[in-house]
C-alpha positions as CSV (number, residue, x, y, z in Angstrom):
1,M,35.3,6.1,25.6
2,S,36.7,7.9,28.4
3,N,35.0,7.6,32.1
4,H,34.6,11.0,32.2
5,K,32.4,11.0,28.8
6,R,30.3,8.0,29.9
7,L,29.6,9.7,33.5
8,I,28.1,12.6,31.5
9,I,26.2,10.6,28.9
10,F,24.6,8.5,32.1
11,S,23.9,11.6,34.0
12,L,22.1,12.8,31.0
13,A,20.2,9.9,30.5
14,V,19.0,9.7,33.9
15,L,18.2,13.3,33.7
16,L,16.0,12.6,30.7
17,L,14.3,9.7,32.3
18,A,13.5,11.6,35.5
19,A,12.2,14.5,33.0
20,L,9.9,12.2,30.9
21,L,8.5,10.6,34.1
22,R,7.8,13.8,35.7
23,F,6.4,16.2,32.8
24,W,4.8,13.8,30.2
25,N,1.2,13.8,30.1
26,L,0.9,16.1,33.3
27,N,-3.1,15.9,33.5
28,S,-3.4,12.1,34.0
29,L,-4.6,12.6,37.5
30,P,-7.6,14.7,38.0
31,V,-7.3,17.9,40.0
32,F,-7.1,17.3,43.5
33,A,-8.8,19.5,46.0
34,D,-5.4,21.1,47.6
35,E,-4.0,21.8,44.3
36,S,-7.1,23.9,43.4
37,I,-7.1,25.9,46.4
38,Y,-3.2,26.3,46.2
39,I,-3.6,27.3,42.5
40,R,-6.5,29.6,43.0
41,W,-4.6,31.4,45.6
42,S,-1.6,32.2,43.0
43,Q,-4.1,33.5,40.5
44,V,-5.6,35.9,43.1
45,M,-2.2,36.8,44.4
46,R,-0.9,37.3,40.8
47,A,-3.9,40.0,39.9
48,E,-3.8,41.4,43.1
49,A,-0.8,42.5,44.6
50,S,-1.8,43.4,48.1
51,L,-2.8,39.8,48.5
52,R,0.7,38.3,48.1
53,F,0.2,36.8,51.6
54,L,-3.3,35.4,50.9
55,P,-2.2,32.0,52.0
56,L,-1.5,32.9,55.6
57,S,-5.1,33.3,55.9
58,D,-5.5,29.4,55.9
59,G,-2.2,28.9,57.9
60,K,-0.2,28.2,54.9
61,Q,3.5,29.4,53.9
62,P,3.0,31.1,50.6
63,L,6.5,30.4,48.7
64,F,5.0,27.6,46.6
65,M,2.0,29.9,45.5
66,W,4.4,32.7,44.8
67,L,6.8,30.8,42.8
68,T,3.5,29.1,40.7
69,I,2.6,32.8,39.6
70,P,5.5,33.1,36.8
71,F,4.3,29.7,35.6
72,L,0.7,31.2,35.1
73,K,2.2,33.5,33.1
74,I,3.7,31.2,30.4
75,I,1.3,28.0,30.5
76,F,-2.4,28.4,29.8
77,D,-3.5,25.4,31.6
78,P,-3.2,26.5,35.6
79,L,-3.0,23.3,36.6
80,V,-0.3,22.1,34.0
81,A,1.6,25.3,35.3
82,A,1.7,24.6,39.1
83,R,2.6,20.8,38.3
84,T,5.6,21.9,36.1
85,L,6.6,23.7,39.2
86,S,6.7,20.6,41.2
87,A,8.3,18.7,38.4
88,I,11.3,20.9,38.1
89,A,11.4,20.8,42.3
90,G,11.6,16.7,41.8
91,L,14.5,16.9,39.6
92,G,16.3,19.2,41.9
93,T,15.6,16.4,44.2
94,V,17.0,13.9,41.9
95,V,20.5,15.7,41.4
96,G,20.4,16.2,45.3
97,I,20.4,12.4,46.1
98,A,23.2,12.2,43.5
99,L,25.3,14.5,45.2
100,A,24.3,13.4,48.8
101,S,25.2,9.9,48.3
102,Y,28.4,10.6,46.7
103,L,29.3,13.1,49.6
104,L,28.2,10.7,52.1
105,F,30.1,7.3,50.8
106,K,32.4,8.4,47.8
107,N,31.4,5.7,45.8
108,W,30.3,6.2,42.2
109,R,28.3,2.8,41.7
110,L,26.2,3.6,44.7
111,T,25.7,7.1,43.5
112,S,24.8,5.8,40.3
113,V,22.3,3.5,41.8
114,A,21.0,6.1,44.0
115,T,20.2,8.3,41.0
116,V,18.5,5.8,39.0
117,L,16.1,4.7,41.4
118,S,15.5,8.5,42.6
119,A,14.4,9.3,38.8
120,A,12.1,6.3,39.0
121,L,10.5,5.4,42.1
122,P,6.9,6.1,42.3
123,Y,7.0,7.8,45.5
124,L,8.8,10.5,44.1
125,V,7.2,10.4,40.8
126,F,3.7,10.8,42.1
127,F,4.2,13.7,44.1
128,D,6.6,15.5,41.9
129,R,3.6,15.1,39.3
130,M,0.9,17.2,41.7
131,A,0.8,21.0,42.4
132,L,1.6,20.5,46.0
133,A,4.0,22.0,48.2
134,D,5.6,18.9,49.4
135,S,7.6,18.0,46.4
136,L,9.5,22.0,46.7
137,L,9.5,21.2,50.4
138,T,11.5,17.9,49.9
139,M,14.1,19.7,47.6
140,F,14.7,22.5,49.9
141,V,15.3,19.8,52.9
142,L,17.3,17.9,51.1
143,W,19.6,20.8,49.6
144,A,19.8,22.0,53.2
145,F,21.3,19.0,54.4
146,I,23.9,18.9,51.7
147,L,25.0,22.4,52.2
148,S,24.8,22.0,56.0
149,Y,26.9,18.9,55.4
150,L,29.6,20.9,53.2
151,S,29.5,23.6,55.9
152,V,30.4,21.1,58.9
153,S,32.8,18.8,57.3
154,H,34.7,21.3,55.6
155,L,33.9,24.4,58.1
156,R,32.9,26.6,55.5
157,L,31.3,29.7,56.0
158,D,29.7,30.1,52.3
159,M,28.4,26.7,52.7
160,S,26.6,27.5,56.2
161,Q,25.1,30.8,54.5
162,L,23.9,28.6,51.6
163,A,22.4,26.0,53.9
164,G,20.5,28.8,56.0
165,F,19.0,30.0,52.4
166,A,18.1,26.7,51.7
167,L,16.3,26.1,55.1
168,G,14.8,29.2,54.9
169,F,13.2,28.4,51.7
170,A,12.1,25.0,53.0
171,W,10.4,26.8,56.1
172,L,8.6,29.3,53.8
173,T,7.4,26.4,52.1
174,K,5.7,24.2,54.6
175,S,5.8,23.9,58.3
176,P,7.6,20.3,58.4
177,A,10.8,22.1,57.4
178,I,11.3,22.4,61.4
179,F,12.4,18.9,61.5
180,A,15.6,19.9,59.1
181,V,16.3,22.8,61.4
182,V,16.2,20.2,64.7
183,M,17.8,17.6,63.1
184,S,20.7,19.9,61.6
185,P,23.0,19.1,64.6
186,T,23.3,15.7,63.8
187,L,25.6,16.6,61.1
188,L,28.0,17.7,63.6
189,I,29.3,13.9,63.8
190,F,30.9,14.6,60.4
191,L,33.3,17.2,61.9
192,P,37.0,16.8,60.7
193,N,37.9,16.6,64.6
194,F,36.7,16.8,67.8
195,Q,38.8,19.5,69.1
196,F,37.5,22.6,71.0
197,K,38.0,25.2,68.3
198,T,36.6,22.8,65.7
199,I,33.5,22.1,67.7
200,F,33.6,25.9,68.7
201,K,33.5,26.9,65.0
202,S,31.1,24.6,63.6
203,F,28.6,25.7,66.3
204,C,29.1,29.0,64.9
205,L,28.3,28.0,61.6
206,L,25.1,26.3,62.3
207,T,24.2,29.4,64.5
208,I,24.4,31.4,61.1
209,T,22.4,29.2,59.3
210,F,19.6,28.8,62.0
211,C,20.0,32.8,61.9
212,I,19.5,33.4,58.2
213,S,16.7,30.7,58.0
214,F,14.7,32.3,61.0
215,G,15.1,35.7,59.6
216,M,13.6,34.4,55.9
217,Y,10.8,32.8,57.8
218,N,10.0,35.9,59.9
219,I,9.4,37.7,56.4
220,L,6.2,36.3,56.9
221,R,5.3,38.6,59.7
222,L,4.9,41.1,56.9
223,G,1.7,39.4,56.2
224,P,-1.3,40.5,58.5
225,E,-2.3,36.9,59.5
226,F,0.9,35.5,60.3
227,H,-0.8,33.9,63.3
228,Q,-2.5,31.8,61.5
229,I,0.3,29.5,60.9
230,A,0.2,28.6,64.7
231,L,-3.4,28.6,65.0
232,R,-3.8,26.1,61.8
233,N,-0.8,23.8,62.8
234,Q,-3.1,22.9,66.1
235,D,-5.9,21.4,63.3
236,Y,-3.3,19.0,62.2
237,V,-1.3,17.9,65.4
238,Y,-1.9,17.2,68.7
239,S,-0.5,18.9,72.1
240,L,1.9,17.4,73.7
241,T,-0.7,17.0,76.8
242,E,-3.0,15.1,74.5
243,V,-0.3,12.7,73.2
244,L,0.6,12.1,76.5
245,R,-2.9,11.0,77.3
246,H,-2.9,8.5,74.5
247,P,0.6,7.8,73.5
248,L,-0.2,4.8,71.4
249,D,-3.0,6.4,69.6
250,P,-2.6,7.6,66.8
251,L,1.2,6.5,67.0
252,I,0.4,2.7,66.2
253,P,-2.3,3.4,63.4
254,H,0.0,6.2,61.7
255,L,2.9,3.9,61.8
256,K,1.2,1.3,60.1
257,D,0.0,3.8,57.7
258,S,3.5,4.9,57.1
259,F,4.6,1.3,56.4
260,S,1.9,1.2,53.7
261,F,3.2,4.3,52.1
262,Y,6.5,2.8,51.5
263,L,5.4,-0.4,50.8
264,Y,3.4,0.7,47.9
265,L,5.3,3.7,46.8
266,L,9.0,2.7,47.4
267,T,8.1,-0.7,46.4
268,P,8.3,-3.8,48.8
269,I,11.8,-4.9,47.7
270,G,12.9,-1.1,48.2
271,L,11.4,-0.8,51.6
272,L,13.3,-4.0,52.4
273,F,16.8,-2.8,51.2
274,A,16.1,0.6,52.9
275,F,15.9,-1.3,55.8
276,W,18.8,-3.4,55.1
277,G,20.8,-0.5,54.6
278,L,21.0,0.6,58.0
279,I,22.3,-2.6,59.2
280,E,24.2,-3.4,56.1
281,G,28.3,-3.1,56.4
282,R,28.5,-3.4,60.1
283,L,30.9,-0.6,61.2
284,T,31.5,0.9,57.8
285,H,30.2,4.2,56.9
286,W,28.2,4.0,60.4
287,R,28.1,7.9,60.6
288,S,26.5,8.2,57.4
289,R,23.9,5.6,58.0
290,L,23.0,6.9,61.5
291,V,22.3,10.3,60.1
292,L,20.4,8.9,57.3
293,A,18.7,6.7,59.6
294,A,17.8,10.0,61.8
295,W,16.7,12.2,58.8
296,W,14.5,9.2,57.5
297,L,12.8,7.9,60.6
298,I,12.6,10.6,63.5
299,P,10.2,12.9,61.4
300,V,8.0,9.6,60.6
301,V,7.9,8.4,64.2
302,A,7.5,12.3,65.5
303,Q,4.8,12.9,62.9
304,S,2.9,9.5,64.0
305,F,3.0,10.7,67.6
306,I,1.1,14.1,67.0
307,A,-0.7,14.1,63.5
308,K,-4.3,13.8,63.5
309,S,-4.5,13.4,59.7
310,F,-1.9,11.5,57.7
311,T,-1.1,10.8,54.3
312,A,1.8,9.7,52.2
313,R,3.0,13.3,51.3
314,Y,3.5,14.2,54.9
315,L,6.4,11.8,54.6
316,L,7.9,12.8,50.9
317,F,10.8,15.0,52.2
318,T,12.2,11.7,54.4
319,V,12.3,9.6,50.8
320,P,15.6,10.7,49.6
321,F,17.5,9.7,52.8
322,A,15.6,6.1,52.4
323,V,16.6,6.1,48.5
324,I,20.7,6.4,49.4
325,L,20.0,3.7,52.1
326,I,18.5,1.6,49.4
327,A,21.7,2.4,47.1
328,H,24.1,1.6,50.2
329,A,22.5,-2.0,50.7
330,I,22.5,-2.6,46.9
331,E,26.2,-1.8,46.8
332,H,27.3,-4.1,49.8
333,I,25.2,-6.7,48.3
334,S,27.2,-6.5,44.9
335,Q,30.6,-6.6,46.5
336,K,29.6,-10.5,47.4
337,T,29.9,-11.4,44.0
338,Q,32.7,-11.0,41.0
339,K,31.9,-7.7,38.7
340,H,29.5,-6.7,41.0
341,L,26.8,-8.3,38.8
342,L,24.1,-8.4,42.0
343,V,23.9,-4.8,42.0
344,Y,22.7,-5.1,38.4
345,V,20.1,-7.4,39.5
346,A,19.0,-5.9,42.9
347,S,18.4,-2.6,41.3
348,A,16.4,-4.3,38.8
349,L,14.1,-5.7,41.1
350,I,13.4,-2.0,42.4
351,F,13.6,-0.2,39.0
352,F,11.5,-2.2,36.6
353,P,8.4,-2.4,39.0
354,S,8.7,1.3,39.6
355,L,8.5,1.9,36.0
356,A,5.8,-0.3,35.7
357,I,3.8,1.7,38.3
358,D,4.8,5.1,37.0
359,Y,3.5,4.0,33.5
360,Q,0.1,3.3,35.2
361,L,0.6,7.0,36.9
362,L,1.0,8.4,33.4
363,S,-1.7,6.8,31.4
364,R,-4.0,4.7,33.7
365,P,-3.9,6.1,37.3
366,E,-7.1,4.2,38.5
367,D,-5.0,0.8,37.9
368,A,-2.1,2.1,39.6
369,P,-1.3,0.3,43.1
370,L,-1.9,3.0,45.6
371,S,-2.3,2.4,49.6
372,R,-5.8,3.0,50.6
373,I,-5.7,6.4,52.0
374,E,-4.0,7.7,48.7
375,R,-6.3,6.2,46.3
376,S,-9.4,7.2,48.4
377,G,-8.1,11.0,48.1
378,Y,-6.7,11.4,44.8
379,L,-9.2,9.1,42.7
380,E,-12.3,8.2,44.3
381,E,-14.1,10.8,46.6
382,W,-15.1,14.4,46.4
383,T,-11.4,15.6,46.8
384,A,-10.8,14.2,43.2
385,G,-11.6,16.4,40.8
386,Q,-12.8,13.8,37.7
387,G,-14.9,15.8,35.2
388,I,-14.1,19.3,36.3
389,R,-11.9,20.0,33.2
390,E,-14.7,18.9,30.9
391,V,-17.3,20.6,32.8
392,S,-15.0,24.0,32.4
393,A,-14.5,23.6,28.9
394,Y,-18.3,23.2,28.4
395,L,-19.0,26.3,30.7
396,R,-16.3,28.2,28.7
397,Q,-18.4,27.6,25.6
398,A,-21.5,28.4,27.2
399,A,-19.9,32.2,28.3
400,K,-19.7,33.0,24.6
401,S,-23.3,33.5,24.2
402,G,-24.0,35.1,27.5
403,S,-23.3,35.1,31.6
404,V,-22.6,32.4,33.1
405,L,-23.5,31.5,36.7
406,V,-22.3,28.2,38.3
407,G,-23.4,27.0,42.0
408,S,-21.1,24.6,43.2
409,E,-20.8,22.5,46.2
410,G,-19.0,23.8,49.0
411,F,-16.9,26.9,49.4
412,F,-13.3,25.6,48.8
413,G,-11.3,22.9,47.0
414,T,-13.1,20.5,44.4
415,P,-15.3,21.5,42.7
416,F,-15.6,25.3,43.7
417,S,-12.0,26.2,43.8
418,A,-11.1,24.2,40.5
419,L,-13.7,25.7,38.6
420,Q,-12.7,29.0,39.7
421,M,-9.1,28.0,38.8
422,Y,-10.1,26.9,35.1
423,L,-12.4,29.7,34.3
424,N,-10.4,32.3,35.8
425,D,-9.7,34.0,32.6
426,V,-13.5,33.8,31.6
427,P,-15.0,37.6,32.9
428,N,-18.6,36.5,32.4
429,A,-18.6,33.2,34.4
430,R,-19.4,33.4,38.3
431,I,-18.7,30.6,40.6
432,I,-20.7,30.8,43.9
433,G,-20.7,28.2,46.7
434,V,-24.2,26.7,47.7
435,G,-23.4,24.5,50.5
436,V,-22.6,20.8,51.0
437,W,-26.0,19.4,51.5
438,I,-27.6,19.7,48.0
439,D,-31.8,18.9,48.3
440,S,-33.0,22.1,46.6
441,V,-32.1,24.5,44.2
442,D,-30.7,27.6,46.1
443,E,-32.9,30.6,45.5
444,K,-29.4,32.7,44.2
445,L,-29.7,30.3,41.2
446,T,-33.3,30.3,40.4
447,N,-33.4,34.2,40.8
448,S,-30.7,34.4,38.4
449,L,-32.3,32.6,35.4
450,V,-33.6,35.9,33.9
451,D,-30.4,37.2,32.7
452,N,-28.0,34.3,33.2
453,Q,-27.4,30.5,32.0
454,V,-27.4,28.7,35.3
455,F,-25.5,25.6,36.1
456,L,-25.1,23.2,39.2
457,V,-21.9,21.0,39.8
458,V,-22.2,18.8,42.9
459,N,-20.7,15.4,44.0
460,S,-23.4,12.4,44.1
461,S,-22.7,11.8,47.5
462,R,-23.8,15.4,48.6
463,F,-27.0,15.2,46.4
464,H,-30.1,14.1,48.1
465,V,-32.7,14.7,45.0
466,F,-34.8,11.7,44.0
467,D,-36.2,13.4,41.0
468,P,-33.9,16.3,40.1
469,E,-36.2,17.5,36.9
470,S,-39.1,18.1,39.2
471,I,-37.0,21.1,40.9
472,G,-35.8,22.4,37.9
473,L,-32.2,20.5,37.0
474,K,-31.4,19.3,33.9
475,L,-28.7,16.6,33.8
476,I,-26.0,17.5,31.4
477,A,-23.2,15.1,32.2
478,S,-22.2,12.7,34.8
479,Y,-18.5,11.9,35.2
480,P,-17.5,8.6,37.6
481,K,-14.6,8.8,39.6
482,S,-12.6,5.6,40.2
483,A,-14.4,2.5,41.7
484,R,-14.2,2.2,45.7
485,P,-13.3,-1.4,47.5
486,D,-17.1,-2.2,47.4
487,T,-17.2,-1.2,43.7
488,T,-19.5,1.8,44.4
489,R,-18.7,5.0,42.9
490,E,-18.9,8.7,43.3
491,Y,-20.1,11.1,40.7
492,L,-19.5,14.5,39.6
493,L,-23.0,15.6,38.5
494,F,-23.5,18.7,36.2
495,F,-27.0,20.2,36.0
496,Q,-28.2,23.0,33.9
497,V,-30.8,25.0,36.1
498,I,-33.8,25.6,34.0
499,P,-37.3,27.3,35.1
500,V,-39.9,24.8,36.9
501,K,-43.1,24.2,34.7
């Protein structure tokens, strides 16, 4: 068999593996609060064209929601529809890692390692299966990197324009795309020579890239609440004045969190090799390693300085650059043995533990090893949506025999937006918020008993009633979330509101 055929078969096998890990059983994880909000926005925007900039009301760029709309038309389950978009973006990231690694190192073995690892690493697989904007952002940032590299290293106008579009799409997806804009000039290190004419031409090409991306971003000014992006960003980051007042807080805690994210989701051996890739090889490929280090670590440190809250998905767009460094370290290790046997051993030490974690994510996510922050948010607390699918199925059936009114804890996220998301196509089912401290039955629910079937959905930590039946609440079902470290559990409580005798 020719090398060309082997390459095609290998590429198809890796893409198949990546697709299986991203598309199989997309409902394995319960709906997350932010997922339900984004999907609900997409449903509203689909139904009402005048609200296509609705996410701006909360300071969010709308590209992920725009792209979700076509999937809602062809896939009945709204959560699976939106997660399918992220899975497709994840495949785009795998292909991008393969291309970027080859462009930077011109080594097919290194490229093969990077591609295989990117298909299976839990950090990418986990978020490529979530209906969050971060997977889409990661793909666009990586392709902006690739196209900017081609533009600068080959002085190509067409690549410069394509890089501008990739950066623009990234910026229309999420604000951290600004890191890609800021770090693009680091690619000037790959100029074919450093004569004045070449440097001038490269700056012109970068200017074209920035102008296109900035122009695309300013499409959002067509929305009436464009200013909310800047205002809401202030809720997530500290100002420079605040950072200077306490430079080590939250820097040190967030750096510890970052280490934890990479340790769990990049695997311990993967994280070790990522740092090893920075120094392995002495001066060989020093430009490639320097740029990869910048695109990986600068956003980590910068966000650790300024972020008020911190989760693993905020660093997802840095992972492709760490993966390429891992592959570089493995390739240099393998060169120390005949027939490069160590490349298989070193890769296996990352690949097979990754597959084991992926299997848990696809089948039993509560057993998967996750950092404390991720496990709490996605599986244990009110933001995790265990039981909401089952409650929605019950309410859908109830709506066949008459009008349904559902009182939900809160006014956004889970369970409120998630119930709206699942019951979007049920015209006689209405969801209303009744607050986040539930110690009585809201009069809006009791007053509706005459001509509606009335229900209440609330998380146990927000429910403060000792005897529910005494206030007219009949428990239909209780859905446990994953156990906390102290063995306690949050529950989603599903009540029917009945007249008090």
